[in-house]
N, C-alpha and C positions, 0 to 999 in steps of 0.2 A: 320042480316049478311047486310051489308050500302052498297053492291056493289053488282046491282041486273045483272044476266046474261044470256043472250041469251040461253033459250030452243031448241030454232029450228039453228042447226049449222053442220057441219063435222066436225070442227076442236077446240080442245079445245085451243090451243095455237099455234097461227102462232108468226114466227120470221124471220124478215129482215135479211140481214145479209152477211158476203164479208169471205168466208171463206178461211183457208190455214194451213199447218201443222206447225207443233213443235216438234224440238229437242231436246231433252233432252239427256247429260250422265248418265249412270248410277251409281248407287252406293254413288248418290249426290258430288261428283266432280264437278271440274270448267269444265267449257269448253277449253281451251286453253290446259287444258292440259290431253286430254278424247280423244280414240280414238275409241273407242265404243260407239254411240248412242242408244236410244228409239225414233223413231216418229210416231207419231198420226197425224187425224185431230183434228182439235182446229176452235174455234171460238169464244169470249164470249157470242153472242147470242145461241149459241147451248148448253155452256155448261147452261147455265140456261136451256134450253128446258128440258137440258137429265131429272131433276129432276120426270118434270111432262111423261114427254116418256116413259122412265124409269118405272112405277108407273101406264101406262098402259094408261094414258093419248094420245090420238091422236094430233099428231104433225105435223106443216108444215113447210117444210123451206123455203122461195125464198130466191133464191142465182144466182150466174150468176158462169159458169165451161167455162175454156179453153178448147176449142174442140180439141176430141184426141191427153188429156193429161193424162198420165197413172198418175201425182198425182191429176187428175180430177176424173178417176175414183177411185183409193184410196178411194178418200173424198166421194164420192158416196157410198162406200161397207161401208165405217166406217156410215155413215149417217142410210145407211139402216139396219146397225147391232145395232143401238142404238129406230132402228121403229121409225123411223121419217120418212116423206114421204117426198120429192122437188122438187122446181119445180123455173125451169130458164132459161135463153138463153145459148145458147153456144159460144163461139166468139173464135175468130179462131188466133192464137197464134201471127200471122205476121212475123215470123220468130226468130230467138234467142234474139233479141230483140226486142222481142216486150211484149204480155203480159202472163202473167203468177203467180200460185195462192200466198198467200206471206207466207215469212218462219216469223218463233216466234222461237228462238236461248235463249233457258232456262237451266240457272245456276241456279237448288234448293236454296244452300245456304244447310249448315252447323254449329251447335253448335252459334255461334260466326262470324263465316263468311257468310253475307249476299246475298240473293237472287242477281241473275244480269239475268235483261232480256235483248234481240235483238231484235229489231224488223226490217224485212228486208221487205220493202213493197212495193222494187223498182217496176213496171211497171204491180203489181198488180191490175187483172182484178174485182177486186172487187169494184172499183173508179168507171166502169162502168155502176152500178146498175141507170135505169131509169124504172121510173113508165110505161113508154108505152110499154116495156119487159109484162107488167102483166096484167090479164084482174082483176080490183081486182074489178068492181061490180059483177065478176061471183066469186072470190074468197069471197068478204065478203057480199056481197048481196048472191047470189043464193045459195051456196054453207055453207057460216056462221060461223065466228067464235070469240067465249065467250071471247077473250086476244090476243092481240097482245101486244107485247113485243119491244117498242124499243131502241135503243142504241145510247149514246153521240159519239160510237167510228163510227157508218155510218154516224150518223148523217153529220160530220165534214170530213168524209175523204176524199172527193173531192165535187163541186159544185151541180153535178151526184146524191150524193147522200144525200144531203143536201135536193133538192125539192125531192127526190125517197118520202124520210122518211117522209116530209113538205105530199107529194099526201096519202103516209101509214096512215100516221092519219085523213084526212079528209075524206078520204073513211070509215074507221072506222068510227070514230063517225057519218057518214050519216047513215050509216047502223046498228047504236048500236051495236058494238063492245065495249068492253074494252079497254085501252091505258095503257099498263104499260111502262115509260118514268127514264130508270139508264142513268142521266147523262154523266160519267162517263168523265171528264171534261182533256184532253193532249192536254199539253201546244203547242207540234212542229205539230197536226192538225191546231188550232188554229191559227199558225204566221200567221199575215198579212193576216187575215180575221176577226176578232174580229166581226166588226158592223153586218155584214154578218151574222155569228152565232151565236148573241142573239135574230139577230130577228131570223133566225129561232127554234131555241132552245125556246125562247118566247112563237112562237104561238103554236108550238107541246105540254108545259107544260100549258096552256091555253085549252088546248081541252081534257090534260092526266084525265085519274081518278089515278091512280095511280102513285106518286113519289119517286125517291129514286136517293140520292147523298149523299156526305158527304160533311163536310163544306169548304171546296177548290170548289166541286163542284156546290154547289148551290152561292157563290162568283162567282167565275168566267164566269159560263154559263149563271148565271140567274140575278147576281149584286144584289142578296141577304147579308146582312150586315149580319156575320160571329159572330160564338159566342166568348165571351170572355174567352180566358185563362182561365183555372181552375187547372190547375196543379196537382200535387199528386192527390190532393181533390175526387172522382169520384164519390160524389152527386153535384159536383162544377161543372165538366166537366160534367155530364147529364144535368144538369139544363142548360146550357149553350147551348145545342143542342136547350133541349125542347125552347128558348128563338128563337133559328134562326130557327124551324122547325116551329111555328108559324108565326112569320115573311113569311114565305114561304107561310104557307097556309093563309094569310090573302090578298097576291100579285094574290095567283092561288085557289081561292075559290070553282070553281069548279072541284077540287080534292080529292076524299073521302079519298085516304090514302100517309101516307110519311115515308117513312121510312131510318131509317141511320144507318150502323154496325158502334160496336167501339171495336178497333183493340188498346192493349200493345204489345210490341215485347218485349218478354225477349232475346229470340235469335231466330235463325233461325227454332226452333222445340219445342220451349215453347213460347204458346201466353198465352193473356188474352183478350175473347172474348165476343163483349156482343151486343145488341143493342137496339135500340131506335122507337116506332113504335106509333102515333098517324093516329086513326079510328073516325072521324069526331072529337068530340070533349074528345075522354078519349086516355089516352097517355096506353102504355105498354110494360114494359122497362122489357127486362132482364140482368142485370150487370155484367160485363166484372169474365167469368169463364175459368178457367186455362184447356190449353187444348193441348194438345201434337202433331205437324207440321211431315208428313212427305214432305209438298210441298203446301208451303201456294197459291202459281196462283190458281187461281180460285175459290177461298173461298168465299170471294162476289159476284160471280154468281150463286156458291149454295145456296148463304140465297136468293136470289131472285128467283132462281127456287124453292126453298123451298114457299116460300113467294105467288107466283104466287099457285102455285100447293094447298096451304089449302084455298086460294080467291077459288079456282076455286069446287072445296069438299065444299064450302059452309060452313064450319068451322065459329065458331065463335073468334071475330081476337084475342084472348087472343092465343088462339092455332097458331095464322098464326105468331106470334114471334117469339114462344118457337119451332115450324118444322121451319118455316128457319134456325134460330140461327143455330139447329141440321145438315140441310144437306147442312149448311156454313163448320161448322165443320167436316162434313163428308167426306166433299169433299178434307179438307184438310191432307187427311190417303189418299188418292189414286194416282198413282202413275203419273194417266193422270191429266190433270187439271177443271176435272169434276168429280161430283159422279153419283154413281152407284145403287142408292139400290136397293135392293131387293124387302123390299118388305114396307111401315107404319109401323110396328111392331122394322125395321132393325131401324130407322129412330128414334122412340121415343126412343131405349132402349140407345140413343144417348143422346138426352135430359135429359135420369131422371135417367145417370152416372152409365148405367149397363151397365160394361164390361166385365161380369163374361164367363164362353165356353154354349152357347147353345147345346146341347146334346138332 
């Protein structure tokens, strides 16, 4: 075990996030021709944290809410149902053109029709996230946290949230909390802020213990040269990713673990799913295997959630990537964009390819 975790802690995992709701048509139909939708509370960071919370580890969410909003209450009820505690300020709406929780409108796709997602983030209350609204010395010092998971989605959401993530990373480092950073590059968030965000992301990455991203994330967020094109040869592709991750490790030597998922889309419901993990100087690779997909959104978050859970359980690194692969695959079988594992055995059955009836 090469990542040493705090033994005095209240929370295994803390996630800063901007909560919203996701609405999805039933039966895999497109948004524009549907009139019945399912609504769920969502954020990429709580998608990650759901693996640990459903499997019994203490999780805390740092966020912000619109005061007296029924959507805010819907979100709070959902977080409580996922066994998560939450903390954050209540921001007055400020009238009908004021603050609100983001909407994520998702077509899951079907067969040859790929998924389509529209993010409606105008007036998003999460853009006001500010370190002064949280007692970071209490959370990380007195209460204690084993891992804090930061996402580039929050880091790039606004100038406030960029500074918020930086302050959290610095406080976590001060108190011995391990830092996980999923780069999650989004071009629309970075437009016009490239220099500022490159500096922020580079500092957070330099403080991190666990770095997660794909070839685009590492190139565009941190300026790391991406992998050479490997064509259809999976070994060449994996070798290219290994070379890139090696460059990331050289640029950010304080990190211990580096992870990257591999995905080839056959159609909306059939993917080849794999992963690469570097821990210290040892590689752990899951070559892409076929998975059947109900809704692909959240699969990457499921992978990260499984990875962090395995680290928190202090398993050997070989099991980290196996469990993460399985929780990522599991997330694609849910109508929600996060997995809800019943127990570890259910996850390991996915890894083992055992889909037999259990009675």
